[in-house]
LODRENLUM-306730 format. One record per atom (N, C-alpha, C, O): x, y, z; residue in one letter. Coordinates in steps of 0.1 Angstrom, whole numbers, padded with zeros to 4 digits, always signed. Layout:
<recs>
XYZA/...
</recs>
This chain:
<recs>
-0056-0030-0027M/-0045-0026-0018M/-0032-0027-0026M/-0030-0035-0035M/-0022-0019-0021W/-0009-0018-0028W/+0001-0026-0019W/+0007-0020-0010W/+0003-0038-0022L/+0013-0046-0015L/+0022-0053-0025L/+0020-0065-0028L/+0032-0045-0030P/+0040-0051-0041P/+0048-0063-0038P/+0049-0072-0047P/+0053-0065-0026R/+0060-0077-0023R/+0051-0089-0023R/+0054-0100-0028R/+0038-0088-0018L/+0029-0099-0019L/+0024-0101-0033L/+0022-0113-0037L/+0022-0090-0040L/+0018-0091-0054L/+0028-0099-0063L/+0024-0107-0071L/+0041-0097-0060N/+0052-0103-0068N/+0056-0116-0062N/+0064-0123-0069N/+0051-0120-0051A/+0055-0133-0045A/+0048-0145-0051A/+0037-0143-0058A/+0054-0156-0050T/+0047-0168-0055T/+0036-0172-0046T/+0035-0167-0034T/+0027-0181-0050E/+0016-0185-0042E/+0022-0192-0029E/+0016-0191-0018E/+0032-0200-0031K/+0038-0207-0019K/+0044-0197-0009K/+0042-0199+0003K/+0050-0186-0014Q/+0055-0176-0005Q/+0044-0168+0002Q/+0045-0165+0014Q/+0033-0166-0005R/+0021-0159+0002R/+0015-0168+0012R/+0010-0162+0022R/+0015-0181+0011K/+0009-0190+0020K/+0017-0192+0033K/+0012-0196+0043K/+0030-0188+0032D/+0039-0190+0043D/+0040-0178+0052D/+0049-0170+0050D/+0030-0176+0061W/+0030-0164+0069W/+0028-0168+0084W/+0025-0180+0087W/+0030-0159+0093E/+0028-0161+0107E/+0023-0148+0114E/+0026-0137+0109E/+0015-0150+0124L/+0010-0138+0132L/+0022-0134+0141L/+0030-0142+0146L/+0024-0121+0142I/+0034-0115+0150I/+0028-0105+0160I/+0017-0100+0158I/+0035-0102+0171G/+0031-0092+0180G/+0018-0095+0187G/+0009-0087+0188G/+0016-0108+0191S/+0004-0112+0197S/-0009-0110+0188S/-0019-0106+0193S/-0007-0111+0175G/-0018-0110+0166G/-0020-0096+0160G/-0030-0093+0153G/-0010-0087+0163V/-0011-0073+0158V/-0007-0072+0143V/-0012-0064+0136V/+0001-0082+0139G/+0005-0081+0125G/+0007-0095+0119G/+0006-0105+0125G/+0011-0095+0106I/+0013-0107+0098I/+0027-0106+0092I/+0031-0095+0087I/+0035-0116+0093H/+0049-0116+0088H/+0051-0127+0077H/+0047-0139+0079H/+0057-0124+0066W/+0061-0133+0056W/+0076-0133+0056W/+0083-0124+0050W/+0082-0143+0061E/+0097-0144+0063E/+0104-0144+0049E/+0113-0136+0048E/+0100-0152+0040E/+0108-0154+0028E/+0108-0141+0019E/+0117-0138+0012E/+0097-0133+0020I/+0097-0121+0012I/+0099-0108+0021I/+0098-0097+0016I/+0102-0110+0033D/+0106-0099+0043D/+0095-0089+0043D/+0097-0077+0040D/+0083-0093+0046E/+0071-0084+0046E/+0064-0085+0059E/+0061-0096+0064E/+0061-0073+0065D/+0052-0073+0077D/+0041-0063+0075D/+0043-0052+0069D/+0029-0067+0078I/+0017-0059+0076I/+0009-0059+0089I/+0006-0070+0094I/+0005-0048+0094S/-0004-0048+0106S/-0018-0051+0102S/-0023-0048+0091S/-0025-0058+0111V/-0039-0061+0109V/-0047-0048+0107V/-0056-0048+0099V/-0044-0038+0115A/-0051-0025+0114A/-0050-0020+0100A/-0060-0014+0095A/-0039-0021+0093S/-0037-0016+0080S/-0045-0024+0070S/-0050-0018+0060S/-0047-0037+0072L/-0055-0045+0064L/-0070-0041+0065L/-0078-0042+0055L/-0074-0038+0077L/-0088-0035+0080L/-0092-0021+0076L/-0103-0018+0073L/-0082-0012+0076N/-0084+0002+0073N/-0073+0008+0064N/-0065+0017+0068N/-0071+0003+0052P/-0060+0006+0043P/-0058+0021+0040P/-0047+0025+0039P/-0069+0028+0039E/-0067+0042+0035E/-0061+0050+0046E/-0055+0061+0043E/-0061+0045+0058K/-0054+0052+0069K/-0039+0049+0070K/-0032+0057+0075K/-0036+0037+0066F/-0022+0032+0069F/-0014+0029+0057F/-0001+0030+0058F/-0020+0027+0045M/-0012+0022+0034M/-0012+0032+0022M/-0022+0039+0020M/-0002+0032+0015R/-0001+0040+0002R/-0008+0031-0008R/-0004+0020-0011R/-0019+0037-0014L/-0026+0029-0024L/-0019+0030-0038L/-0010+0039-0039L/-0022+0022-0047A/-0015+0021-0060A/-0015+0034-0067A/-0005+0038-0073A/-0026+0042-0067N/-0026+0055-0074N/-0016+0064-0068N/-0010+0072-0076N/-0014+0064-0055D/-0004+0073-0049D/+0010+0068-0053D/+0019+0077-0055D/+0013+0055-0055A/+0026+0051-0059A/+0029+0055-0073A/+0040+0057-0077A/+0018+0055-0082L/+0021+0059-0096L/+0022+0074-0097L/+0029+0079-0107L/+0017+0082-0088H/+0017+0096-0089H/+0022+0102-0075H/+0014+0107-0068H/+0035+0100-0072P/+0039+0104-0059P/+0039+0119-0057P/+0040+0127-0067P/+0038+0124-0045T/+0038+0138-0042T/+0052+0143-0045T/+0062+0138-0041T/+0053+0154-0053P/+0066+0160-0057P/+0074+0164-0044P/+0068+0170-0035P/+0087+0163-0044V/+0095+0167-0033V/+0100+0181-0036V/+0106+0183-0047V/+0098+0190-0027R/+0103+0204-0029R/+0118+0204-0025R/+0122+0198-0015R/+0126+0212-0033A/+0140+0213-0030A/+0141+0223-0018A/+0134+0232-0017A/+0151+0219-0009L/+0154+0228+0002L/+0162+0239-0002L/+0170+0238-0011L/+0161+0251+0004P/+0169+0262+0001P/+0184+0259+0004P/+0187+0252+0014P/+0193+0265-0003R/+0207+0263-0001R/+0211+0271+0012R/+0207+0282+0014R/+0220+0265+0020P/+0224+0272+0032P/+0234+0283+0028P/+0240+0282+0017P/+0235+0293+0036P/+0245+0304+0032P/+0259+0299+0031P/+0263+0289+0038P/+0267+0305+0023R/+0280+0301+0021R/+0289+0305+0033R/+0288+0317+0037R/+0297+0296+0038I/+0306+0299+0049I/+0319+0302+0043I/+0325+0294+0036I/+0325+0314+0047P/+0338+0317+0041P/+0349+0308+0047P/+0348+0303+0058P/+0359+0305+0039S/+0370+0296+0043S/+0379+0304+0053S/+0378+0316+0055S/+0387+0297+0060A/+0396+0303+0070A/+0405+0313+0063A/+0409+0323+0069A/+0409+0310+0051R/+0418+0320+0043R/+0411+0333+0041R/+0417+0344+0042R/+0398+0332+0038E/+0390+0344+0035E/+0388+0352+0048E/+0387+0364+0047E/+0388+0346+0059K/+0385+0352+0072K/+0397+0360+0078K/+0395+0369+0085K/+0410+0355+0074R/+0422+0361+0080R/+0423+0376+0075R/+0422+0378+0063R/+0427+0385+0084P/+0430+0398+0079P/+0443+0399+0072P/+0452+0391+0074P/+0444+0407+0062R/+0456+0408+0054R/+0466+0416+0062R/+0463+0426+0069R/+0479+0412+0060R/+0490+0420+0066R/+0494+0431+0057R/+0493+0430+0045R/+0497+0442+0063R/+0502+0453+0056R/+0517+0453+0057R/+0523+0451+0067R/+0523+0456+0046G/+0537+0456+0044G/+0548+0459+0049G/+0559+0457+0042G/
</recs>
């Protein structure tokens, strides 16, 4: 499983946990980590695995919005 905060925590920090949400999740106060029990039982459905973290899906660039003319460009020219 890919749980970097728990991986990098000390043994003392990992042991200091509490059940939250009537047993729906686990919380580690000192390392600010919350994990649902469902994700622990079925990690492929809920968690990003280590391989995904090493090779993230590339983000596609969004197309540029059309250029909006400035107020100066919109004003009609005066004739002489």
